[in-house]
N, C-alpha and C positions, 0 to 999 in steps of 0.2 A: 646519359640520356635526354633525365628526368631534368636537368636544369636547364638544357637546350630546348626546351618545351615551355619552360615558366612551369613546369606542373606543380600545386603546392601541395600540402603536408595532408589537408580535407581533402584533397582530389586520390592522394595514391589512396586512402584510406579508405575509402572506397570499393567496397569489395562486390563481386558477384556470387551465385545461388552458389558457385561450386568455389567459392572459397580465393580464388584468384582477381587481382584490383581489374579493376574498370579500363585503367590507362594500360594495365599488360595486354587485357583483353582487346581496344584497339590499337594498339603498336601492329600485335600477328596479324590482327585482321587486316590494316593497311600492306604488311608485308606479304601477307598470301595473295592481293590482289596484284599489287608489284612485281610478285612471283609467274601470275595471272591465271591465277585459279579466282575464284570455283567457277567458271565459265568459259577457260579456257581462251582469255585475249590475250591480250599483247603482253610476253613475257620482258616486262622494262628492268628485270632484276634478276640474278639470277646469286647459284651459294658457291664460294669458288673453293675449286676440291679439294686444296690444303688446308685449308682452315673453316668449318662447318658454321663458326660465325661469324664472318664475313662475305658481305656481298657485293655485288662489280654491277656495273650497272649496263644494261646490253645496248647492241646495236638500235635498236627497235627503243630503246628506252631514251638513247642521246636525240635520235630523231624525234620524239617525244619533247623533249628540254630545247630541241634548236625551234620550237614553234614559238618561245618567246611569251609562255602562258605564267601570268602570275601566280596561278595554283592549280592542281592535276586533280581531275574528274573521275570514278568510274566508267564514265562514260568514255574518257578518254581511251582506257587502258583498253574496254572491252570493244574498241574500231582495229581494224586489221589496216597496218599504214603501209 
C-alpha cells in the first residue's frame, strides 16, 4: 500500500505522540470515515466477515463512485444518498 500511494521513507518515519506512524494514522482515519464513522455517514465500505482485513464496497459506495468524481470528500460521505 505504501508504494501505491508513493509514500517516502521520510513520510513513513514521521511518528505521532503515541508512536504510530502518521501514514498509518491517516489510513485508519480514512477507513473509519469510509465505514461511516464517526458521524454515521454513508457506509461506503464494510469488512468482509470471512476476513477482517478485507473490505467490500457497499451499494452506497458504488453509488458515490458512479457520480464520476475525481476525488471523494468527507462531505460526500456525510450526506445520505
